[in-house]
C-alpha positions as CSV (number, residue, x, y, z in Angstrom):
1,X,3.2,-45.0,-1.3
2,X,2.0,-42.3,-3.7
3,X,3.2,-39.0,-3.4
4,X,1.1,-36.1,-4.1
5,X,3.0,-33.2,-6.0
6,X,1.2,-29.9,-5.8
7,X,2.3,-26.5,-7.6
8,X,1.6,-23.7,-5.4
9,X,1.8,-20.4,-7.0
10,X,3.3,-18.5,-4.2
11,X,3.6,-15.4,-5.6
12,X,5.2,-13.6,-2.7
13,X,6.7,-10.6,-4.4
14,X,5.6,-7.3,-6.4
15,X,2.1,-8.2,-8.0
16,X,3.1,-6.2,-11.1
17,X,6.2,-8.3,-11.8
18,X,6.4,-9.7,-15.4
19,X,7.4,-13.1,-13.9
20,X,6.7,-15.0,-10.6
21,X,8.1,-18.0,-9.0
22,X,5.8,-21.1,-9.0
23,X,7.3,-23.6,-6.4
24,X,6.5,-27.2,-6.4
25,X,6.1,-29.0,-3.1
26,X,5.7,-32.6,-2.2
27,X,3.3,-33.5,0.7
28,X,5.1,-35.6,3.1
29,X,2.2,-35.9,5.6
30,X,0.5,-39.2,6.0
31,X,-2.6,-37.9,4.7
32,X,-3.8,-36.2,1.7
33,X,-3.7,-32.1,1.4
34,X,-4.7,-29.9,-1.2
35,X,-3.2,-26.5,-2.6
36,X,-5.1,-24.4,0.0
37,X,-3.0,-26.1,2.7
38,X,0.2,-25.3,1.1
39,X,-0.7,-21.8,0.4
40,X,-1.5,-21.7,4.2
41,X,1.6,-23.2,5.3
42,X,3.8,-21.0,2.7
43,X,2.2,-17.7,4.3
44,X,3.0,-19.2,7.7
45,X,6.8,-19.5,6.6
46,X,6.7,-16.2,4.9
47,X,5.7,-14.6,8.5
48,X,8.2,-16.9,10.4
49,X,11.6,-16.5,8.0
50,X,10.6,-13.8,5.4
51,X,9.2,-13.9,1.8
52,X,10.3,-16.3,-0.7
53,X,11.4,-13.7,-3.1
54,X,10.6,-13.9,-6.9
55,X,13.8,-14.4,-9.0
56,X,15.6,-15.5,-6.2
57,X,16.3,-19.2,-5.1
58,X,14.0,-20.5,-2.4
59,X,16.2,-20.0,0.9
60,X,17.2,-23.2,3.1
61,X,15.3,-21.4,6.0
62,X,12.3,-21.3,3.9
63,X,12.5,-25.0,2.8
64,X,13.2,-26.1,6.5
65,X,10.0,-24.1,7.6
66,X,8.1,-25.8,4.8
67,X,9.6,-29.2,5.7
68,X,8.6,-28.8,9.3
69,X,5.0,-28.5,8.4
70,X,5.0,-31.4,6.1
71,X,6.1,-30.1,2.6
72,X,9.3,-31.2,0.7
73,X,10.8,-28.7,-1.9
74,X,10.6,-30.3,-5.3
75,X,11.5,-27.3,-7.8
76,X,10.7,-23.9,-8.9
77,X,9.6,-22.6,-12.2
78,X,9.1,-19.2,-13.6
79,X,6.0,-18.1,-14.9
80,X,5.0,-14.9,-17.0
81,X,2.3,-12.9,-15.2
82,X,0.4,-10.3,-16.9
83,X,0.1,-6.9,-15.1
84,X,-3.1,-6.0,-13.6
85,X,-5.2,-3.6,-15.8
86,X,-5.8,-0.3,-13.7
87,X,-7.4,2.9,-14.8
88,X,-8.5,6.2,-13.1
89,X,-12.3,6.9,-13.0
90,X,-12.9,10.2,-14.8
91,X,-16.0,10.9,-12.7
92,X,-14.4,10.2,-9.2
93,X,-10.8,10.3,-9.9
94,X,-10.5,6.8,-8.1
95,X,-8.1,4.1,-9.1
96,X,-10.2,1.1,-10.6
97,X,-9.4,-2.6,-11.5
98,X,-11.2,-5.6,-12.8
99,X,-12.9,-8.2,-10.7
100,X,-12.3,-11.6,-12.0
101,X,-14.1,-14.7,-11.4
102,X,-12.3,-18.3,-10.9
103,X,-12.1,-18.7,-14.7
104,X,-10.0,-15.2,-15.0
105,X,-12.4,-13.4,-16.6
106,X,-13.6,-9.7,-15.6
107,X,-16.9,-9.7,-14.3
108,X,-17.0,-6.0,-12.8
109,X,-14.8,-3.8,-11.5
110,X,-13.7,-2.0,-8.3
111,X,-12.7,1.5,-7.5
112,X,-11.0,3.0,-4.4
113,X,-8.7,5.7,-3.2
114,X,-6.0,3.4,-1.7
């Protein structure tokens, strides 16, 4: 049986951290699943047992929750994450940030007061 290994960037910490955990999970289900499925299951387990915090080992409870949803923990690596570029619009005073496409390039901006 060929196992599918999925790297899930489960960025469950502060969005401005300099590093983020990237957990690799092995699909143990009898059918193929993709990255979207592991992301959904990670969010479910986060709600059940708490966040998988950046910079700390993945907890046994989190691993058990994921195992119950058909994923086996393989390993964690650490990845540098560039801080999000923000600025204050001088005309409105609103906080703005770039909107990015799937290729990671900015295609516009979004401003709000929250």
